[in-house]
VEXDO-404063 format. One line per field, with one value per residue (C-alpha): residue number from 1; residue in three letters; chain; x, y, z. Coordinates in nm, 3 decimals. Example, Ala and Ser with C-alpha at 12.3 -4.5 7.8 and 13.67 -1.06 7.14 Angstrom:
REM VEXDO-404063
fise: [1,2] $
gumar: [ALA,SER] $
zator: [A,A] $
east: [1.230,1.367] $
north: [-0.450,-0.106] $
up: [0.780,0.714] $
This chain:
REM VEXDO-404063
fise: [1,2,3,4,5,6,7,8,9,10,11,12,13,14,15,16,17,18,19,20,21,22,23,24,25,26,27,28,29,30,31,32,33,34,35,36,37,38,39,40,41,42,43,44,45,46,47,48,49,50,51,52,53,54,55,56,57,58,59,60,61,62,63,64,65,66,67,68,69,70,71,72,73,74,75,76,77,78,79,80,81,82,83,84,85,86,87,88,89,90,91,92,93,94,95,96,97,98,99,100,101,102,103,104,105,106,107,108,109,110,111,112,113,114,115,116,117,118,119,120,121,122,123,124,125,126,127,128,129,130,131,132,133,134,135,136,137,138,139,140,141,142,143,144,145,146,147,148,149,150,151,152,153,154,155,156,157,158,159,160,161,162,163,164,165,166,167,168,169,170,171,172,173,174,175,176,177,178,179,180,181,182,183,184,185,186,187,188,189,190,191,192,193,194,195,196,197,198,199,200,201,202,203,204,205,206,207,208,209,210,211,212,213,214,215,216,217,218,219,220,221,222,223,224,225,226,227,228,229,230,231,232,233,234,235,236,237,238,239,240,241,242,243,244,245,246,247,248,249,250,251,252,253,254,255,256,257,258,259,260,261,262,263,264,265,266,267,268,269,270,271,272,273,274,275,276,277,278,279,280,281,282,283,284,285,286,287,288,289,290,291,292,293,294,295,296,297,298,299,300,301,302,303,304,305,306,307,308,309,310,311,312,313,314,315,316,317,318,319,320,321,322,323,324,325,326,327,328,329,330,331,332,333,334,335,336,337,338,339,340,341,342,343,344,345,346,347,348,349,350,351,352,353,354,355,356,357,358,359,360,361,362,363,364,365,366,367,368,369,370,371,372,373,374,375,376,377,378,379,380,381,382,383,384,385,386,387,388,389,390,391,392,393,394,395,396,397,398,399,400,401,402,403,404,405,406,407,408,409,410,411,412,413,414,415,416,417,418,419,420,421,422,423,424,425,426,427,428,429,430,431,432,433,434,435,436,437] $
gumar: [UNK,UNK,UNK,UNK,UNK,UNK,UNK,UNK,UNK,UNK,UNK,UNK,UNK,UNK,UNK,UNK,UNK,UNK,UNK,UNK,UNK,UNK,UNK,UNK,UNK,UNK,UNK,UNK,UNK,UNK,UNK,UNK,UNK,UNK,UNK,UNK,UNK,UNK,UNK,UNK,UNK,UNK,UNK,UNK,UNK,UNK,UNK,UNK,UNK,UNK,UNK,UNK,UNK,UNK,UNK,UNK,UNK,UNK,UNK,UNK,UNK,UNK,UNK,UNK,UNK,UNK,UNK,UNK,UNK,UNK,UNK,UNK,UNK,UNK,UNK,UNK,UNK,UNK,UNK,UNK,UNK,UNK,UNK,UNK,UNK,UNK,UNK,UNK,UNK,UNK,UNK,UNK,UNK,UNK,UNK,UNK,UNK,UNK,UNK,UNK,UNK,UNK,UNK,UNK,UNK,UNK,UNK,UNK,UNK,UNK,UNK,UNK,UNK,UNK,UNK,UNK,UNK,UNK,UNK,UNK,UNK,UNK,UNK,UNK,UNK,UNK,UNK,UNK,UNK,UNK,UNK,UNK,UNK,UNK,UNK,UNK,UNK,UNK,UNK,UNK,UNK,UNK,UNK,UNK,UNK,UNK,UNK,UNK,UNK,UNK,UNK,UNK,UNK,UNK,UNK,UNK,UNK,UNK,UNK,UNK,UNK,UNK,UNK,UNK,UNK,UNK,UNK,UNK,UNK,UNK,UNK,UNK,UNK,UNK,UNK,UNK,UNK,UNK,UNK,UNK,UNK,UNK,UNK,UNK,UNK,UNK,UNK,UNK,UNK,UNK,UNK,UNK,UNK,UNK,UNK,UNK,UNK,UNK,UNK,UNK,UNK,UNK,UNK,UNK,UNK,UNK,UNK,UNK,UNK,UNK,UNK,UNK,UNK,UNK,UNK,UNK,UNK,UNK,UNK,UNK,UNK,UNK,UNK,UNK,UNK,UNK,UNK,UNK,UNK,UNK,UNK,UNK,UNK,UNK,UNK,UNK,UNK,UNK,UNK,UNK,UNK,UNK,UNK,UNK,UNK,UNK,UNK,UNK,UNK,UNK,UNK,UNK,UNK,UNK,UNK,UNK,UNK,UNK,UNK,UNK,UNK,UNK,UNK,UNK,UNK,UNK,UNK,UNK,UNK,UNK,UNK,UNK,UNK,UNK,UNK,UNK,UNK,UNK,UNK,UNK,UNK,UNK,UNK,UNK,UNK,UNK,UNK,UNK,UNK,UNK,UNK,UNK,UNK,UNK,UNK,UNK,UNK,UNK,UNK,UNK,UNK,UNK,UNK,UNK,UNK,UNK,UNK,UNK,UNK,UNK,UNK,UNK,UNK,UNK,UNK,UNK,UNK,UNK,UNK,UNK,UNK,UNK,UNK,UNK,UNK,UNK,UNK,UNK,UNK,UNK,UNK,UNK,UNK,UNK,UNK,UNK,UNK,UNK,UNK,UNK,UNK,UNK,UNK,UNK,UNK,UNK,UNK,UNK,UNK,UNK,UNK,UNK,UNK,UNK,UNK,UNK,UNK,UNK,UNK,UNK,UNK,UNK,UNK,UNK,UNK,UNK,UNK,UNK,UNK,UNK,UNK,UNK,UNK,UNK,UNK,UNK,UNK,UNK,UNK,UNK,UNK,UNK,UNK,UNK,UNK,UNK,UNK,UNK,UNK,UNK,UNK,UNK,UNK,UNK,UNK,UNK,UNK,UNK,UNK,UNK,UNK,UNK,UNK,UNK,UNK,UNK,UNK,UNK,UNK,UNK,UNK,UNK,UNK,UNK,UNK,UNK,UNK,UNK,UNK,UNK,UNK,UNK,UNK,UNK,UNK,UNK,UNK,UNK,UNK,UNK,UNK,UNK,UNK,UNK,UNK,UNK,UNK] $
zator: [A,A,A,A,A,A,A,A,A,A,A,A,A,A,A,A,A,A,A,A,A,A,A,A,A,A,A,A,A,A,A,A,A,A,A,A,A,A,A,A,A,A,A,A,A,A,A,A,A,A,A,A,A,A,A,A,A,A,A,A,A,A,A,A,A,A,A,A,A,A,A,A,A,A,A,A,A,A,A,A,A,A,A,A,A,A,A,A,A,A,A,A,A,A,A,A,A,A,A,A,A,A,A,A,A,A,A,A,A,A,A,A,A,A,A,A,A,A,A,A,A,A,A,A,A,A,A,A,A,A,A,A,A,A,A,A,A,A,A,A,A,A,A,A,A,A,A,A,A,A,A,A,A,A,A,A,A,A,A,A,A,A,A,A,A,A,A,A,A,A,A,A,A,A,A,A,A,A,A,A,A,A,A,A,A,A,A,A,A,A,A,A,A,A,A,A,A,A,A,A,A,A,A,A,A,A,A,A,A,A,A,A,A,A,A,A,A,A,A,A,A,A,A,A,A,A,A,A,A,A,A,A,A,A,A,A,A,A,A,A,A,A,A,A,A,A,A,A,A,A,A,A,A,A,A,A,A,A,A,A,A,A,A,A,A,A,A,A,A,A,A,A,A,A,A,A,A,A,A,A,A,A,A,A,A,A,A,A,A,A,A,A,A,A,A,A,A,A,A,A,A,A,A,A,A,A,A,A,A,A,A,A,A,A,A,A,A,A,A,A,A,A,A,A,A,A,A,A,A,A,A,A,A,A,A,A,A,A,A,A,A,A,A,A,A,A,A,A,A,A,A,A,A,A,A,A,A,A,A,A,A,A,A,A,A,A,A,A,A,A,A,A,A,A,A,A,A,A,A,A,A,A,A,A,A,A,A,A,A,A,A,A,A,A,A,A,A,A,A,A,A,A,A,A,A,A,A,A,A,A,A,A,A,A,A,A,A,A,A,A,A,A,A,A,A,A,A,A,A,A,A,A,A,A,A,A,A] $
east: [-2.067,-1.879,-2.060,-1.948,-2.079,-2.408,-2.446,-2.398,-2.638,-2.910,-2.877,-2.914,-3.226,-3.378,-3.335,-3.516,-3.829,-4.001,-3.957,-4.125,-4.408,-4.455,-4.490,-4.763,-4.957,-4.945,-5.090,-4.772,-4.863,-4.792,-4.923,-4.571,-4.574,-4.221,-4.314,-4.643,-4.463,-4.204,-3.915,-3.641,-3.412,-3.104,-2.986,-2.650,-2.426,-2.153,-1.794,-1.574,-1.226,-1.206,-1.201,-1.098,-1.193,-1.249,-1.006,-1.009,-0.925,-0.906,-1.133,-1.511,-1.698,-2.007,-2.330,-2.481,-2.835,-2.788,-2.909,-2.759,-2.427,-2.157,-1.892,-1.545,-1.255,-0.883,-0.638,-0.373,-0.005,0.171,0.395,0.760,1.053,1.194,0.877,0.773,0.423,0.310,0.014,-0.177,-0.136,-0.401,-0.498,-0.836,-0.949,-1.195,-1.053,-0.691,-0.531,-0.238,-0.003,0.276,0.555,0.864,1.107,1.364,1.127,0.872,0.585,0.288,0.145,-0.129,-0.370,-0.575,-0.832,-0.866,-1.090,-0.866,-1.058,-0.795,-0.556,-0.258,-0.356,-0.283,-0.159,0.080,0.200,0.341,0.570,0.384,0.432,0.076,-0.233,-0.392,-0.115,-0.189,-0.096,-0.223,-0.372,-0.555,-0.731,-1.047,-1.335,-1.665,-1.821,-2.162,-2.455,-2.728,-3.026,-2.853,-2.616,-2.293,-1.938,-1.781,-1.422,-1.253,-0.915,-0.918,-0.662,-0.668,-0.554,-0.687,-0.959,-0.993,-1.375,-1.364,-1.108,-1.068,-1.247,-1.244,-1.514,-1.367,-1.564,-1.730,-1.498,-1.175,-0.972,-0.659,-0.370,-0.259,0.093,0.358,0.517,0.217,0.074,0.224,0.161,0.346,0.608,0.395,0.103,-0.126,-0.189,-0.246,-0.126,-0.201,-0.182,-0.542,-0.629,-0.942,-0.784,-0.450,-0.296,-0.241,-0.516,-0.457,-0.661,-0.642,-0.648,-0.713,-0.996,-1.140,-1.182,-1.014,-0.822,-0.708,-0.623,-0.405,-0.428,-0.081,-0.128,0.182,0.345,0.341,0.231,0.507,0.463,0.802,0.734,0.987,0.780,0.508,0.714,0.617,0.855,0.769,0.862,0.724,0.839,0.753,0.920,1.216,1.148,1.146,0.862,0.813,0.463,0.425,0.141,0.053,-0.078,-0.435,-0.348,-0.368,-0.108,0.061,0.322,0.630,0.913,1.027,1.371,1.455,1.734,1.645,1.835,1.672,1.650,1.477,1.204,0.975,0.831,0.531,0.671,0.921,1.055,1.175,1.465,1.300,1.606,1.828,1.550,1.643,1.420,1.490,1.352,1.438,1.323,1.172,1.491,1.693,1.851,1.882,1.823,1.871,1.729,1.861,1.598,1.775,1.839,1.522,1.484,1.812,1.938,2.195,2.159,2.063,2.216,2.160,2.410,2.396,2.178,2.003,1.972,2.114,2.129,1.907,1.667,1.449,1.461,1.144,1.079,1.321,1.374,1.604,1.670,1.583,1.945,1.992,2.302,2.174,1.931,1.806,1.669,1.481,1.538,1.319,1.422,1.266,1.345,0.974,0.860,0.763,0.428,0.335,0.133,0.433,0.694,0.863,0.957,1.185,1.499,1.757,1.814,2.109,2.227,2.402,2.562,2.305,2.566,2.745,2.561,2.865,2.759,2.755,2.612,2.410,2.137,2.011,1.786,2.076,2.237,1.903,1.816,1.480,1.305,1.105,1.106,0.779,0.873,1.147,1.180,1.448,1.425,1.337,1.700,1.821,2.060,1.884,1.718,1.445,1.330,1.002,0.970,0.925,1.143,1.302,1.065,0.970,0.747,0.641,0.539,0.708,0.655,0.668,1.004,1.160,1.536,1.738,2.045,2.300,2.271,2.640,2.776,2.490,2.555,2.255,2.190,1.853,1.596,1.258,0.935,0.624,0.381,0.065,-0.074,-0.417,-0.326,0.006,0.172,0.234,0.398,0.643,0.637,0.866,0.663,0.698,0.829,0.609,0.742] $
north: [0.886,0.961,1.020,0.696,0.486,0.675,0.616,0.242,0.216,0.391,0.140,-0.149,0.010,0.042,-0.329,-0.410,-0.214,-0.475,-0.734,-0.508,-0.437,-0.808,-0.879,-0.618,-0.768,-1.119,-1.022,-0.974,-0.617,-0.398,-0.081,0.056,0.350,0.279,-0.076,0.037,0.293,0.038,0.212,0.000,0.102,-0.081,-0.102,0.049,-0.223,-0.089,-0.168,-0.197,-0.316,-0.675,-0.695,-0.973,-1.316,-1.192,-1.319,-1.248,-1.459,-1.812,-1.892,-1.922,-1.698,-1.809,-1.651,-1.427,-1.311,-0.970,-0.952,-0.803,-0.903,-0.654,-0.646,-0.671,-0.544,-0.511,-0.253,-0.332,-0.351,-0.057,-0.136,-0.140,0.016,-0.338,-0.469,-0.494,-0.476,-0.804,-0.800,-1.116,-1.235,-1.277,-1.058,-0.888,-0.957,-0.708,-0.762,-0.816,-0.908,-0.693,-0.792,-0.634,-0.891,-0.952,-1.039,-1.201,-1.449,-1.469,-1.414,-1.220,-0.976,-0.712,-0.785,-0.541,-0.622,-0.357,-0.329,-0.199,-0.322,-0.150,-0.286,-0.266,-0.232,0.116,0.038,0.233,0.127,0.348,0.296,0.385,0.412,0.375,0.188,0.525,0.616,0.567,0.210,0.133,0.357,0.215,0.370,0.158,0.099,-0.027,-0.172,-0.067,-0.275,-0.222,-0.027,0.023,0.278,0.346,0.266,0.451,0.559,0.611,0.665,0.482,0.498,0.204,0.219,0.162,-0.108,-0.126,-0.098,0.276,0.373,0.737,0.725,0.999,0.967,1.079,1.256,1.021,1.149,1.059,0.771,0.693,0.575,0.249,0.176,0.169,0.513,0.700,0.786,0.873,1.022,1.338,1.283,1.477,1.241,1.529,1.463,1.165,1.264,1.068,1.091,1.070,0.874,1.080,1.415,1.347,1.526,1.543,1.509,1.592,1.454,1.624,1.330,1.538,1.737,1.430,1.580,1.652,1.976,2.044,1.911,2.011,1.890,1.840,1.661,1.487,1.437,1.179,0.944,0.943,1.103,1.147,1.352,1.554,1.725,1.907,1.921,1.673,1.570,1.381,1.345,1.473,1.215,1.382,1.714,1.545,1.749,1.697,1.885,2.024,2.078,2.251,2.183,2.486,2.497,2.463,2.145,2.304,2.185,2.440,2.380,2.578,2.467,2.255,2.161,2.006,1.784,1.438,1.295,1.276,0.896,0.895,0.632,0.630,0.329,0.219,0.165,0.366,0.375,0.643,0.671,0.883,0.972,1.052,1.224,1.026,0.855,0.532,0.497,0.189,0.276,0.027,0.022,-0.075,0.265,0.317,0.672,0.789,1.142,1.353,1.593,1.679,2.035,2.066,2.019,1.934,2.215,2.022,1.726,1.394,1.076,0.708,0.544,0.224,-0.017,-0.318,-0.516,-0.866,-1.152,-1.447,-1.273,-0.970,-0.713,-0.699,-0.534,-0.294,-0.116,0.144,0.165,0.471,0.578,0.580,0.361,0.036,-0.070,-0.413,-0.542,-0.866,-1.077,-1.342,-1.662,-1.533,-1.246,-1.175,-0.868,-0.970,-0.788,-1.044,-1.352,-1.554,-1.334,-1.618,-1.656,-1.432,-1.636,-1.386,-1.041,-0.818,-0.592,-0.272,0.044,0.316,0.585,0.419,0.089,-0.112,-0.474,-0.590,-0.940,-1.174,-1.335,-1.635,-1.905,-2.111,-1.815,-1.731,-2.086,-2.050,-2.237,-1.929,-1.551,-1.365,-1.014,-0.804,-0.493,-0.310,-0.260,0.087,0.158,0.024,-0.224,-0.539,-0.653,-0.903,-1.153,-1.342,-1.670,-2.045,-2.250,-2.581,-2.848,-3.119,-3.406,-3.203,-2.896,-2.569,-2.318,-1.943,-1.822,-1.479,-1.437,-1.140,-1.023,-0.763,-0.453,-0.385,-0.724,-0.926,-1.205,-1.392,-1.295,-1.455,-1.703,-1.794,-1.964,-1.743,-1.822,-1.664,-1.555,-1.632,-1.630,-1.653,-1.317,-1.176,-0.836,-0.688,-0.315,-0.099,0.099,0.477,0.677,0.986,1.299] $
up: [1.202,0.879,0.547,0.385,0.671,0.680,0.310,0.342,0.640,0.451,0.171,0.416,0.561,0.214,0.152,0.477,0.389,0.169,0.446,0.704,0.462,0.396,0.768,0.793,0.502,0.645,0.977,1.179,1.238,1.537,1.689,1.669,1.427,1.301,1.201,1.046,0.830,0.719,0.891,1.045,1.329,1.446,1.807,1.891,2.030,2.257,2.168,2.474,2.558,2.688,3.068,3.304,3.178,2.824,2.564,2.195,1.897,2.033,2.330,2.299,2.539,2.725,2.591,2.856,2.924,2.760,2.402,2.190,2.336,2.409,2.139,2.282,2.076,2.141,2.010,1.753,1.833,1.666,1.372,1.480,1.296,1.265,1.098,0.740,0.591,0.428,0.190,0.096,-0.260,-0.522,-0.818,-0.836,-0.478,-0.334,0.015,0.116,0.445,0.555,0.841,1.034,0.991,1.200,0.916,1.147,1.311,1.029,1.274,1.137,1.390,1.371,1.086,0.887,0.617,0.348,0.041,-0.236,-0.540,-0.756,-1.020,-0.784,-0.418,-0.281,0.068,0.294,0.639,0.911,1.209,1.528,1.903,2.030,1.898,1.817,1.571,1.200,1.107,0.758,0.490,0.189,-0.107,-0.134,-0.370,-0.228,-0.539,-0.685,-0.565,-0.822,-0.695,-0.358,-0.502,-0.691,-0.581,-0.290,-0.331,0.004,0.166,0.497,0.777,1.016,1.376,1.727,1.735,1.354,1.374,1.335,1.067,0.973,0.640,0.378,0.113,-0.218,-0.489,-0.740,-1.014,-0.827,-0.974,-0.777,-0.994,-0.837,-0.966,-0.693,-0.662,-0.805,-0.460,-0.124,0.219,0.323,0.594,0.846,0.779,0.682,0.314,0.088,-0.257,-0.569,-0.943,-1.068,-1.384,-1.460,-1.389,-1.559,-1.268,-0.895,-0.634,-0.265,0.026,0.364,0.604,0.914,0.762,0.595,0.249,-0.083,-0.047,-0.400,-0.749,-1.040,-1.396,-1.553,-1.888,-2.017,-1.677,-1.398,-1.270,-1.009,-0.668,-0.501,-0.187,0.013,0.280,0.087,-0.235,-0.505,-0.783,-1.099,-1.466,-1.796,-2.045,-2.376,-2.290,-2.110,-1.798,-1.424,-1.255,-0.904,-0.754,-0.417,-0.177,0.037,0.394,0.264,0.076,-0.268,-0.527,-0.759,-1.025,-0.921,-1.145,-1.440,-1.561,-1.896,-1.769,-1.897,-2.201,-2.541,-2.528,-2.187,-2.159,-1.858,-1.675,-1.469,-1.118,-0.912,-0.556,-0.312,-0.063,0.207,0.418,0.121,-0.078,-0.387,-0.640,-0.829,-1.181,-1.384,-1.733,-1.978,-2.182,-1.874,-1.793,-1.416,-1.290,-0.935,-0.908,-0.619,-0.490,-0.163,-0.291,-0.493,-0.865,-1.044,-1.264,-1.469,-1.701,-1.541,-1.682,-1.593,-1.355,-1.558,-1.748,-1.597,-1.921,-1.924,-2.172,-2.090,-1.849,-1.797,-1.515,-1.307,-0.969,-0.809,-0.478,-0.318,0.053,0.265,0.294,-0.082,-0.064,-0.214,-0.483,-0.578,-0.910,-0.971,-1.283,-1.441,-1.621,-1.944,-2.180,-2.206,-2.016,-1.661,-1.691,-1.960,-1.868,-1.987,-1.824,-1.644,-1.278,-1.072,-1.017,-0.887,-0.739,-0.819,-0.537,-0.647,-0.515,-0.574,-0.650,-0.939,-1.007,-0.900,-0.832,-0.470,-0.486,-0.708,-0.497,-0.687,-0.547,-0.420,-0.242,-0.078,0.012,-0.168,-0.446,-0.560,-0.513,-0.444,-0.326,-0.163,0.053,0.247,0.625,0.751,0.837,0.504,0.663,0.543,0.224,0.295,0.031,0.055,-0.128,-0.123,0.110,0.026,-0.107,0.142,0.031,-0.271,-0.068,0.023,0.307,0.264,0.394,0.446,0.410,0.532,0.343,0.459,0.235,0.277,0.175,0.032,0.285,0.424,0.788,0.870,0.746,0.892,0.791,0.782,1.066,1.206,0.870,0.725,0.356,0.175,0.132,-0.214,-0.146,0.108,0.185,0.393,0.651,0.647,0.942,0.997,1.155] $
């Protein structure tokens, strides 16, 4: 049993003590020493794979004579390289549903429920071959419960039967930065690396060992975590530098290099994305400058300049993404000039598809071109060949159905469209699963 689970069980036992004591005082006593002392023990219920005649998820099973009943549990279907990760919408929820999603058919498959409890959910999905392979990782916060104890901060990896995730209990002082691009998993699946809000630096979690392996305070830099193997790249806005941090075999991060290659008018941002195969990073700054940093040969040694500017009259740029090959990038635009992070930031009404090498326009994907009445999220396929857009389908009798549309990255032409089915809640975010080595 892992430490976090033991901690939570002990809290449950503590709550049950007054009840046991009350039973003793009212005459429901027993000669059993455990009951007399107010101690409570819980039976261990076996968890086994469903056998013949046992179905999960839709058919009621007859109650047998054995109490407690055996708990039957199935194993998840691994996430495919053709799937996307779909995260339920809703701000501030303590629990979120996460599904593997077939973007061509719109069918939601394997479902995971995570407890992020963080400003932006920290969720990573992985392509797998067997149910035992890592499927979904989430940085979670199990909220404080008064006299039962403080909050637990964990990094949980879900796979197999989902009842026994690999859970790493973080130190109480750890505060995972939650903006997209500020945390990542190394390509070998060994380390979860995050910028930490309390540390003002990088914190590394060894997923195999189940513990924090190292930390490095780097004030004035971050919070981006672009990972190439065990090499981490980020920015230092005030000094106009790019920084390289190396993680050694023990999981300890060390600053190894800096290069003052950013222009004097460089302005950073809050969210960034990463092209894993090309080892390139996309940063769309708050003033609209579009940077594509190439880390394929390590830290750049010459001046880095933007490939273009995303500013437009009549609208405001919002979310952005780059595909794994580094060939295409996509930028969302709202129908308002107000910043999209504002409560009155408007609705996303179009996506501009660009060449990621020179910012040449490829296609304008407005609502009409997509066949949608609203845009919720977008993500590239693992191979980079398709940009998928999640949104609202055509209105019928005053109602719409969540729909996912596929667009060719090369041409911008629509190649697929399907209604979302099999989900519990409406999805709010699409993510591209990571391919581990």
